[in-house]
Structures are given as C-alpha cells and as structure tokens.
DRENDO-1510 file (C-alpha; in Angstrom, 1 decimal, always signed):
<recs>
REC; n; res; u; v; w
REC; 1; MET; +119.6; +69.0; +100.9 .
REC; 2; GLN; +120.6; +72.8; +99.9 .
REC; 3; ALA; +119.1; +75.4; +101.8 .
REC; 4; PRO; +116.8; +78.0; +99.5 .
REC; 5; ARG; +118.2; +81.2; +99.1 .
REC; 6; ARG; +115.8; +83.6; +101.3 .
REC; 7; ILE; +115.8; +87.1; +99.4 .
REC; 8; ALA; +114.0; +90.0; +101.1 .
REC; 9; PHE; +112.4; +92.7; +98.7 .
REC; 10; ILE; +112.7; +95.6; +101.2 .
REC; 11; ASN; +112.4; +99.7; +100.4 .
REC; 12; GLU; +111.5; +101.5; +103.5 .
REC; 13; LYS; +109.2; +104.3; +101.8 .
REC; 14; GLY; +106.0; +102.8; +100.0 .
REC; 15; GLY; +105.2; +102.7; +96.6 .
REC; 16; SER; +108.2; +101.4; +95.1 .
REC; 17; ALA; +107.3; +98.0; +93.2 .
REC; 18; LYS; +108.3; +95.9; +95.8 .
REC; 19; THR; +105.3; +93.7; +95.4 .
REC; 20; THR; +105.4; +93.7; +92.2 .
REC; 21; LEU; +108.7; +92.2; +92.0 .
REC; 22; VAL; +108.1; +89.5; +94.5 .
REC; 23; THR; +105.1; +88.0; +92.6 .
REC; 24; SER; +106.4; +88.8; +89.5 .
REC; 25; ILE; +110.2; +87.5; +90.2 .
REC; 26; GLY; +108.2; +84.8; +91.8 .
REC; 27; SER; +105.8; +83.4; +89.3 .
REC; 28; TYR; +108.7; +83.8; +86.6 .
REC; 29; LEU; +110.9; +81.3; +88.8 .
REC; 30; ALA; +108.0; +78.8; +89.3 .
REC; 31; LEU; +106.3; +79.1; +85.8 .
REC; 32; ARG; +109.1; +79.5; +83.3 .
REC; 33; MET; +112.7; +78.1; +85.4 .
REC; 34; GLY; +110.5; +75.3; +87.3 .
REC; 35; ARG; +111.5; +76.1; +90.6 .
REC; 36; ARG; +109.8; +75.9; +94.2 .
REC; 37; VAL; +109.3; +79.3; +95.6 .
REC; 38; LEU; +107.7; +80.5; +98.9 .
REC; 39; ALA; +106.7; +84.2; +98.9 .
REC; 40; ILE; +105.6; +85.2; +102.4 .
REC; 41; ASP; +103.5; +88.4; +103.0 .
REC; 42; MET; +104.9; +90.7; +105.7 .
REC; 43; ASP; +103.5; +93.6; +104.9 .
REC; 44; PRO; +100.3; +94.4; +107.0 .
REC; 45; GLN; +98.6; +95.7; +103.7 .
REC; 46; GLY; +98.2; +92.0; +102.7 .
REC; 47; GLN; +98.7; +93.0; +99.0 .
REC; 48; LEU; +100.1; +90.0; +97.8 .
REC; 49; GLY; +98.2; +87.3; +98.4 .
REC; 50; LYS; +95.5; +89.1; +96.3 .
REC; 51; VAL; +97.5; +89.9; +93.1 .
REC; 52; LEU; +98.4; +86.5; +93.2 .
REC; 53; GLY; +94.7; +85.4; +93.0 .
REC; 54; VAL; +94.1; +84.0; +96.3 .
REC; 55; GLU; +91.5; +84.6; +98.6 .
REC; 56; VAL; +93.2; +86.2; +101.5 .
REC; 57; ARG; +89.9; +86.4; +103.8 .
REC; 58; ARG; +89.4; +82.7; +103.1 .
REC; 59; ASN; +92.7; +81.6; +105.4 .
REC; 60; ARG; +92.4; +81.2; +109.0 .
REC; 61; ARG; +96.3; +81.0; +109.3 .
REC; 62; THR; +98.4; +84.0; +107.9 .
REC; 63; ALA; +101.7; +85.2; +108.5 .
REC; 64; ILE; +100.7; +86.5; +112.0 .
REC; 65; ASP; +101.4; +82.7; +112.7 .
REC; 66; LEU; +105.1; +82.8; +112.0 .
REC; 67; VAL; +105.9; +85.8; +114.4 .
REC; 68; LEU; +103.4; +85.8; +117.0 .
REC; 69; ASP; +101.5; +82.8; +118.0 .
REC; 70; SER; +104.2; +81.5; +120.5 .
REC; 71; LEU; +104.9; +85.1; +121.5 .
REC; 72; LEU; +101.4; +85.1; +123.5 .
REC; 73; GLY; +101.8; +82.0; +125.2 .
REC; 74; ASP; +98.6; +80.7; +123.9 .
REC; 75; PRO; +99.2; +77.3; +122.8 .
REC; 76; GLY; +95.1; +77.5; +121.4 .
REC; 77; LEU; +95.8; +79.8; +118.8 .
REC; 78; ASP; +97.9; +76.8; +117.0 .
REC; 79; LYS; +94.9; +75.5; +116.0 .
REC; 80; THR; +96.9; +73.7; +113.3 .
REC; 81; PRO; +95.4; +69.7; +112.9 .
REC; 82; ARG; +98.0; +67.1; +114.3 .
REC; 83; GLU; +99.5; +64.5; +113.1 .
REC; 84; PRO; +100.6; +61.6; +115.4 .
REC; 85; GLY; +103.4; +62.3; +117.8 .
REC; 86; ASN; +101.9; +65.8; +118.5 .
REC; 87; ARG; +103.4; +67.5; +115.5 .
REC; 88; PRO; +101.2; +70.4; +113.1 .
REC; 89; ALA; +100.7; +69.0; +109.5 .
REC; 90; SER; +102.1; +71.9; +108.4 .
REC; 91; SER; +104.2; +74.7; +110.7 .
REC; 92; LEU; +103.9; +77.0; +108.3 .
REC; 93; PRO; +100.8; +79.0; +107.3 .
REC; 94; ILE; +101.7; +77.8; +103.1 .
REC; 95; VAL; +98.6; +78.3; +100.7 .
REC; 96; ALA; +99.0; +76.8; +97.1 .
REC; 97; THR; +98.6; +79.4; +94.3 .
REC; 98; HIS; +97.2; +78.5; +90.6 .
REC; 99; ILE; +101.0; +78.8; +89.2 .
REC; 100; PRO; +102.5; +75.4; +90.2 .
REC; 101; GLY; +105.8; +75.6; +92.3 .
REC; 102; LEU; +104.4; +78.7; +93.9 .
REC; 103; ASP; +103.2; +78.8; +97.1 .
REC; 104; VAL; +102.6; +82.4; +99.7 .
REC; 105; VAL; +102.2; +83.1; +102.7 .
REC; 106; VAL; +99.5; +85.2; +103.0 .
REC; 107; ALA; +99.1; +88.6; +105.3 .
REC; 108; ASN; +96.3; +90.9; +106.6 .
REC; 109; LYS; +96.0; +93.8; +108.7 .
REC; 110; SER; +96.3; +91.1; +111.8 .
REC; 111; LEU; +100.0; +91.4; +111.4 .
REC; 112; ALA; +99.0; +95.5; +112.9 .
REC; 113; LEU; +98.9; +93.6; +116.0 .
REC; 114; PHE; +102.3; +92.9; +116.2 .
REC; 115; PRO; +104.6; +94.6; +118.8 .
REC; 116; GLN; +105.6; +98.3; +117.4 .
REC; 117; GLY; +109.0; +100.7; +118.4 .
REC; 118; ASP; +110.3; +97.6; +120.9 .
REC; 119; THR; +113.5; +96.8; +118.3 .
REC; 120; ASP; +115.2; +95.9; +121.2 .
REC; 121; ASP; +113.0; +92.4; +121.9 .
REC; 122; ASP; +115.5; +89.7; +120.9 .
REC; 123; GLU; +113.2; +87.0; +121.0 .
REC; 124; LEU; +110.2; +89.6; +119.3 .
REC; 125; THR; +112.6; +90.1; +116.7 .
REC; 126; SER; +114.4; +86.8; +116.1 .
REC; 127; ARG; +111.2; +84.6; +115.7 .
REC; 128; LEU; +110.8; +84.8; +112.3 .
REC; 129; ASP; +114.3; +83.4; +111.6 .
REC; 130; ARG; +113.7; +80.7; +114.0 .
REC; 131; VAL; +110.0; +79.4; +112.9 .
REC; 132; LEU; +111.5; +79.0; +109.4 .
REC; 133; ASN; +115.0; +77.4; +111.1 .
REC; 134; GLU; +113.0; +74.9; +112.2 .
REC; 135; ALA; +110.4; +74.3; +109.6 .
REC; 136; ALA; +111.5; +71.0; +107.8 .
REC; 137; GLU; +109.4; +72.0; +104.4 .
REC; 138; ILE; +111.6; +74.8; +104.1 .
REC; 139; ASN; +113.8; +73.1; +102.5 .
REC; 140; ASP; +111.2; +72.0; +100.2 .
REC; 141; TYR; +111.8; +75.3; +98.1 .
REC; 142; ASP; +114.6; +76.9; +95.8 .
REC; 143; PHE; +113.4; +80.7; +97.2 .
REC; 144; VAL; +111.9; +82.2; +99.8 .
REC; 145; LEU; +111.1; +85.5; +98.8 .
REC; 146; PHE; +109.9; +88.3; +101.5 .
REC; 147; ASP; +107.4; +91.5; +100.8 .
REC; 148; ALA; +108.7; +93.5; +103.6 .
REC; 149; PRO; +106.7; +96.0; +105.2 .
REC; 150; PRO; +107.7; +99.7; +104.0 .
REC; 151; SER; +108.6; +101.3; +107.2 .
REC; 152; PHE; +111.6; +100.3; +109.4 .
REC; 153; GLY; +110.0; +99.0; +112.6 .
REC; 154; PRO; +110.3; +95.3; +114.7 .
REC; 155; LEU; +108.6; +93.4; +111.5 .
REC; 156; THR; +111.4; +94.7; +109.3 .
REC; 157; LEU; +113.4; +93.9; +111.4 .
REC; 158; CYS; +112.2; +90.0; +112.1 .
REC; 159; VAL; +112.5; +90.1; +107.9 .
REC; 160; LEU; +116.0; +91.1; +107.4 .
REC; 161; ARG; +117.0; +88.6; +110.3 .
REC; 162; ALA; +115.4; +85.7; +108.8 .
REC; 163; ALA; +117.0; +86.6; +105.3 .
REC; 164; ARG; +120.0; +86.3; +103.5 .
REC; 165; GLU; +120.2; +88.6; +100.8 .
REC; 166; VAL; +118.4; +92.0; +100.2 .
REC; 167; VAL; +116.5; +93.1; +96.6 .
REC; 168; ILE; +116.0; +96.8; +96.9 .
REC; 169; PRO; +113.2; +98.8; +94.5 .
REC; 170; VAL; +114.7; +102.0; +93.7 .
REC; 171; PRO; +111.7; +104.4; +92.5 .
REC; 172; VAL; +113.6; +106.9; +89.6 .
REC; 173; THR; +112.7; +109.8; +92.0 .
REC; 174; TYR; +114.3; +112.6; +94.0 .
REC; 175; LEU; +114.6; +110.9; +97.0 .
REC; 176; ALA; +115.5; +107.8; +96.3 .
REC; 177; LEU; +119.2; +108.0; +97.2 .
REC; 178; ASP; +118.1; +109.3; +100.6 .
REC; 179; SER; +116.0; +106.0; +101.0 .
REC; 180; CYS; +118.8; +103.7; +100.1 .
REC; 181; ALA; +121.0; +105.5; +102.3 .
REC; 182; GLU; +118.5; +104.4; +105.3 .
REC; 183; LEU; +118.2; +101.5; +103.9 .
REC; 184; MET; +122.3; +100.7; +104.3 .
REC; 185; ARG; +122.4; +101.9; +107.9 .
REC; 186; THR; +119.7; +99.5; +108.4 .
REC; 187; ILE; +121.4; +96.3; +106.9 .
REC; 188; HIS; +124.1; +97.2; +108.6 .
REC; 189; THR; +122.7; +97.4; +111.9 .
REC; 190; VAL; +121.6; +94.1; +111.3 .
REC; 191; ARG; +124.7; +92.6; +110.4 .
REC; 192; SER; +126.9; +93.9; +113.5 .
REC; 193; HIS; +124.0; +93.8; +116.4 .
REC; 194; TYR; +121.5; +91.7; +115.3 .
REC; 195; GLY; +123.3; +88.4; +114.3 .
REC; 196; ASN; +122.9; +88.5; +110.8 .
REC; 197; PRO; +126.6; +88.8; +109.6 .
REC; 198; ALA; +126.0; +87.4; +106.2 .
REC; 199; LEU; +122.9; +89.6; +105.1 .
REC; 200; GLN; +124.2; +91.1; +101.8 .
REC; 201; VAL; +122.8; +93.5; +98.7 .
REC; 202; THR; +122.1; +91.1; +95.9 .
REC; 203; MET; +120.6; +93.6; +93.6 .
REC; 204; VAL; +119.2; +97.3; +93.2 .
REC; 205; VAL; +116.2; +98.0; +91.0 .
REC; 206; PRO; +115.3; +100.8; +89.7 .
REC; 207; THR; +111.8; +101.2; +89.2 .
REC; 208; PHE; +109.0; +103.6; +87.8 .
REC; 209; TYR; +111.9; +104.8; +85.5 .
REC; 210; ARG; +111.1; +107.6; +82.8 .
REC; 211; ARG; +113.3; +108.9; +79.9 .
REC; 212; THR; +113.9; +112.4; +82.1 .
REC; 213; ARG; +117.3; +114.1; +83.0 .
REC; 214; LEU; +116.7; +114.0; +86.6 .
REC; 215; ALA; +116.0; +109.8; +86.2 .
REC; 216; HIS; +118.8; +109.6; +84.1 .
REC; 217; GLU; +121.0; +111.4; +86.6 .
REC; 218; ILE; +119.7; +109.2; +89.7 .
REC; 219; LEU; +120.6; +105.9; +87.6 .
REC; 220; GLU; +124.3; +107.7; +87.4 .
REC; 221; LYS; +124.4; +107.8; +91.0 .
REC; 222; LEU; +122.8; +104.5; +91.6 .
REC; 223; GLN; +125.5; +103.0; +88.9 .
REC; 224; GLN; +128.6; +105.0; +90.8 .
REC; 225; ARG; +127.2; +103.5; +94.6 .
REC; 226; PHE; +126.5; +100.2; +93.3 .
REC; 227; PRO; +128.5; +99.1; +90.8 .
REC; 228; LYS; +127.9; +95.4; +91.3 .
REC; 229; GLN; +124.5; +95.3; +92.7 .
REC; 230; LEU; +122.4; +97.3; +89.9 .
REC; 231; SER; +120.3; +95.4; +87.9 .
REC; 232; HIS; +121.0; +95.2; +84.3 .
REC; 233; SER; +117.0; +96.3; +83.7 .
REC; 234; VAL; +115.2; +98.6; +84.9 .
REC; 235; LEU; +111.5; +98.7; +85.6 .
REC; 236; GLY; +109.2; +101.5; +83.9 .
REC; 237; TYR; +105.8; +102.0; +84.2 .
REC; 238; HIS; +103.8; +99.0; +82.3 .
REC; 239; VAL; +99.9; +99.6; +82.2 .
REC; 240; LYS; +99.4; +95.7; +81.3 .
REC; 241; ILE; +101.2; +94.6; +84.8 .
REC; 242; ASP; +98.4; +96.7; +87.0 .
REC; 243; GLU; +95.8; +94.9; +84.8 .
REC; 244; ALA; +97.3; +91.2; +85.4 .
REC; 245; GLN; +97.3; +92.4; +89.1 .
REC; 246; SER; +93.6; +93.0; +88.7 .
REC; 247; HIS; +93.0; +89.8; +87.1 .
REC; 248; GLY; +94.9; +88.0; +89.9 .
REC; 249; LEU; +97.4; +86.9; +87.4 .
REC; 250; SER; +100.8; +86.7; +86.6 .
REC; 251; ILE; +102.1; +89.2; +84.1 .
REC; 252; PHE; +103.7; +85.9; +82.2 .
REC; 253; GLU; +99.9; +84.4; +82.0 .
REC; 254; TYR; +98.2; +87.9; +81.4 .
REC; 255; ALA; +100.3; +89.5; +78.7 .
REC; 256; PRO; +103.3; +87.5; +77.8 .
REC; 257; SER; +104.7; +89.4; +74.9 .
REC; 258; ASP; +103.9; +92.6; +76.9 .
REC; 259; ARG; +107.7; +94.7; +77.3 .
REC; 260; GLY; +106.9; +94.7; +80.9 .
REC; 261; ALA; +106.6; +91.1; +81.3 .
REC; 262; ARG; +110.3; +90.9; +79.2 .
REC; 263; VAL; +111.8; +93.8; +81.8 .
REC; 264; LEU; +110.3; +91.4; +84.7 .
REC; 265; ALA; +111.5; +88.0; +83.3 .
REC; 266; GLU; +115.0; +89.6; +82.8 .
REC; 267; LEU; +115.1; +90.6; +85.9 .
REC; 268; ALA; +113.8; +87.2; +87.7 .
REC; 269; GLU; +116.7; +85.7; +85.1 .
REC; 270; GLU; +119.6; +88.0; +86.5 .
REC; 271; LEU; +118.2; +87.2; +90.1 .
REC; 272; ALA; +118.6; +83.8; +89.8 .
REC; 273; GLN; +122.4; +84.0; +88.3 .
REC; 274; ARG; +123.8; +86.4; +90.9 .
REC; 275; ALA; +125.5; +84.0; +93.4 .
REC; 276; PRO; +126.1; +85.2; +96.8 .
REC; 277; ASP; +129.1; +86.9; +97.2 .
REC; 278; LEU; +130.0; +87.7; +101.1 .
REC; 279; GLU; +133.0; +90.0; +100.3 .
REC; 280; THR; +131.2; +92.2; +98.3 .
REC; 281; HIS; +130.5; +95.7; +100.0 .
REC; 282; THR; +130.0; +99.2; +97.9 .
REC; 283; ASP; +131.5; +101.9; +99.5 .
REC; 284; PHE; +128.2; +103.5; +99.3 .
REC; 285; GLU; +127.3; +100.9; +101.8 .
REC; 286; ARG; +130.5; +101.3; +104.2 .
REC; 287; HIS; +130.0; +104.9; +104.2 .
REC; 288; ALA; +126.5; +104.6; +105.3 .
REC; 289; THR; +127.7; +103.2; +108.7 .
</recs>
C-alpha cells in the first residue's frame, strides 16, 4: 500500500489563505477526484474544522493529542476506547466531515499548551512524525494536508518534520518575498538538521491577487525565483469563498460556478498532478541558506 502524500501548507506570516487552501483543495480532492484526505489542523486558532462545518467544541480529542500526551507521561490522558489487545480503537483523533472521503483532526486553543521556544528538543519536535508513522490508519488516505501555524516555533517544526512536501501560499504584497526567504531558510534547516532531507517545496501559490503594478512585479519575481514551483493559477479575493466558509461548506458545494471555485479546482488538480521531485531545488532556495 502506497503511503499518503504528506503536504504542509505553511507561511510564517498570517493572513496568507493557507486554511482556505487546505480546506478547499482537500474538499475538491475528496468531492471531485474521489481521493481519501485527512486534514490536520496544527494552528491553535482552530479554524480548519470550523470552516468544514465541524463542531470543534464537541471533540474531546484534538490535535494536542498528536503532539503532547506521551510527553506529559500521563497515560490517563489517552482516554480512547480500547479494543482487545489494549490498543486504541483509533490512534488518531480523526473526525469525519460531511464530505465523504474528507476527515479532519481539529485543533483549539489547547495547542497553546505545546511548549514554546525549545526547538532543540528532538523528542518534542519529532512527536507528530512518529505518531503518524506508527498509525496504521494513516495508510487509508491518499493525502494528509497540514494547516501549519502562522509563525515559526516548535509546532511549525513538528509539521515540517512530519511533512514530505510544502505548499507556500504567498499574499501578493510588498513583504511577500521576505516571508518566502525566511521560510526557505527554515526548510533548509529542517532538511539539514532535523532528519527530513527529502522535504521539498511542491507548489507556491500567489494569493489575494489584485490587478496592480506592484502585484504584477511580485508575480514576476516569484516566477524568477520559483520557476518550477509557481502555480499556474493565481487566487484573488472571492467573497463567495468567505460566504461558503461561514456556512461550513466548501466553495464547490456553495457556489460551484463561482470564479473562486474554478481557481481552487485548478489548484487542486495541479497539486494532484505534481509528483514530488527530490532533485528540484531553486536558486532562491539555495541562496536562502
């Protein structure tokens, strides 16, 4: 059985549309392409489950169970129903969404309990990767999509150590290239010092695009620096996407003919078709080291 593609959607700056991309691409892969998708929310803001229509407050087990319970050394924290042989019925805190084939691990503010500042603790930052490697049910999925925190720290490092690919949403703004440079340095560090040498950038997605001279200039620079990774489609601002999320629906259910739905469908199709290429590293990525 082939292992799922593990893809982190990450930008170390907030407001990049990473949650929108995770939920929308995950929804499209499940709804329109028949893929099995697990979306994991590693952002303490906990928005991913909400925009997928999941009652986050009702879930006793959340993403914190993936990264913290064994570290606390309290077996009482794992209150999952047991099957014969003393194994959990499910080792992952998975919740089904209303979309067949799309499951989610929700998050809430309890993720703030995760120790901050200590990125040198190997036990701490490798926990998510080890939990996923040991979970038999992870192989039921074709894609595992991570919604990463909007800043660098141990939680983000957990995600990058567990992922094999990275999608970078880049708001087309003045500071966009600075945030890309910072993230490239982080990815290089994860490759070289944290035991994930195969981690790669699969796609860079410009978001919140507007037809301005500055936006055009930034797109040109992104094309120069990410000639293979830059997505073919650019995501602007589409009010129907916000409306869909407020109803707990995907844009493909709420307004399938909307321009935003068409762009997100194109991005999902493109990501599905992009095979990981371990030899692909841009000059920008190398210079960032």
